[in-house]
C-alpha positions as CSV (number, residue, x, y, z in Angstrom):
1,M,84.6,173.4,101.1
2,E,81.0,174.4,102.0
3,I,78.4,171.8,102.8
4,L,75.9,171.2,100.0
5,N,72.6,169.4,100.4
6,Y,71.3,166.9,97.8
7,C,67.7,165.6,97.6
8,T,66.5,162.5,95.9
9,H,62.7,161.9,95.7
10,R,61.0,158.5,95.7
11,L,57.4,157.4,95.2
12,I,56.5,154.5,97.5
13,K,55.1,151.7,95.3
14,G,53.8,148.2,96.1
15,E,57.1,146.5,95.5
16,D,58.7,148.8,98.2
17,L,56.5,147.5,101.0
18,N,57.0,144.9,103.7
19,H,54.3,142.5,105.1
20,H,52.9,145.3,107.3
21,G,52.2,147.5,104.3
22,T,54.9,150.0,105.2
23,L,58.2,150.8,103.5
24,F,60.6,147.8,103.7
25,A,63.8,148.6,105.7
26,G,65.9,146.8,103.0
27,R,64.6,149.1,100.3
28,S,65.1,152.1,102.6
29,A,68.7,151.0,103.2
30,E,69.3,150.8,99.4
31,W,68.0,154.3,98.9
32,F,69.8,155.6,102.0
33,V,73.2,154.4,100.7
34,E,72.4,155.7,97.2
35,S,71.5,159.1,98.6
36,G,74.7,159.4,100.6
37,F,76.7,158.1,97.6
38,I,75.3,161.0,95.5
39,A,76.6,163.5,98.0
40,A,80.0,161.9,98.2
41,S,80.3,161.5,94.4
42,A,79.8,165.2,94.0
43,L,83.2,165.6,95.7
44,I,85.1,162.5,94.5
45,N,84.9,160.5,91.3
46,P,82.4,157.6,92.2
47,K,84.8,155.1,90.6
48,Y,87.1,155.7,93.7
49,L,84.4,155.5,96.4
50,I,83.2,152.6,98.5
51,C,80.7,152.5,101.3
52,L,82.4,151.4,104.6
53,K,79.5,151.6,107.1
54,I,76.0,152.6,107.8
55,H,76.3,154.0,111.3
56,G,72.6,154.1,111.9
57,M,69.3,154.3,110.1
58,T,66.7,155.2,112.7
59,F,63.1,155.0,111.7
60,T,60.7,157.3,113.6
61,N,57.5,157.0,111.5
62,P,56.2,154.5,109.0
63,V,56.0,155.3,105.3
64,R,53.0,154.0,103.3
65,L,52.0,153.2,99.8
66,G,51.6,156.2,97.5
67,E,53.6,158.6,99.7
68,S,56.4,160.6,98.2
69,I,59.6,161.0,100.2
70,C,62.8,163.1,100.0
71,L,66.1,161.6,100.9
72,S,68.3,164.6,101.8
73,S,72.1,164.0,102.0
74,K,75.2,166.0,102.7
75,I,78.8,165.3,103.5
76,V,79.3,166.7,107.1
77,L,82.8,165.5,107.9
78,A,85.9,164.6,106.0
79,G,88.8,162.5,107.4
80,K,92.0,161.7,105.7
81,T,90.5,159.1,103.4
82,S,86.9,159.1,104.5
83,L,83.7,161.2,104.0
84,I,80.8,161.0,106.4
85,A,77.4,161.7,105.0
86,Y,74.3,162.6,107.0
87,I,71.0,161.4,105.4
88,S,67.5,162.4,106.5
89,V,64.3,161.2,105.0
90,S,61.0,163.2,105.1
91,R,57.7,163.2,103.3
92,T,57.9,165.5,100.3
93,N,55.0,167.5,101.6
94,Q,56.4,167.6,105.2
95,P,60.1,168.5,104.9
96,D,60.5,169.3,108.6
97,R,59.2,166.0,109.9
98,K,62.0,163.4,109.7
99,L,61.0,159.8,109.1
100,V,64.5,158.2,109.0
101,E,68.0,159.6,109.7
102,G,71.5,158.4,110.1
103,F,75.1,158.6,108.9
104,I,77.2,156.6,106.4
105,T,81.0,156.5,106.0
106,F,82.5,156.4,102.5
107,V,86.1,155.8,101.8
108,H,88.2,157.2,98.9
109,V,90.3,154.4,97.4
110,D,92.9,153.8,94.7
111,E,92.6,151.4,91.7
112,N,93.3,148.5,94.1
113,T,90.6,149.5,96.6
114,R,93.1,150.6,99.2
115,P,92.3,153.8,101.1
116,K,93.8,156.9,99.6
117,P,93.9,160.5,100.9
118,H,91.4,162.8,99.2
119,N,92.6,166.2,100.4
120,I,89.1,167.5,100.9
121,E,88.2,169.8,103.8
122,I,84.6,170.4,104.8
123,K,83.7,173.6,106.6
124,A,80.5,173.4,108.7
125,E,79.0,176.9,109.0
126,S,75.4,176.6,110.0
127,E,74.5,175.6,113.6
128,E,72.9,172.4,112.3
129,D,75.9,171.4,110.2
130,I,78.3,172.1,113.2
131,I,76.1,169.8,115.4
132,L,76.1,167.1,112.7
133,A,79.9,167.3,112.2
134,Q,80.3,166.9,116.0
135,K,78.0,163.8,116.0
136,A,79.9,162.4,113.0
137,K,83.3,162.9,114.8
138,I,82.2,160.5,117.6
139,L,80.9,157.7,115.4
140,P,82.8,154.4,115.8
141,K,85.7,154.2,113.4
142,N,86.6,151.1,111.4
143,Q,89.6,152.5,109.5
144,D,92.1,155.3,109.4
145,S,89.9,158.2,108.5
């Protein structure tokens, strides 16, 4: 299956800020997981997906009130029961300048929330996707993926 990219836009409002006047990391984490979940749920019924782990959410630049951001997500690696999403965040008007990036592992589960094989294969074709898949392969594992 080819790698597809999904983009979620957000306007930064007052309730999204921390005491420094920049985007609160907790709000960022919420949106980060949601963005990855959107990419995973395009491949698997969301009823059977759970978030296992955020592997990293590295901030490189602050985000301020009134800015608009794009959370770009794509599934870059599929294990036996897992899907690993790569998420990057940029300002809407500066798509090539990453503000935040990282990976999240989602697991396909049955009705009893036990891991269940999904039979999905992801094919990385672009140089960027091949590099992201290689990075995803060396992430710490917490379950049989």
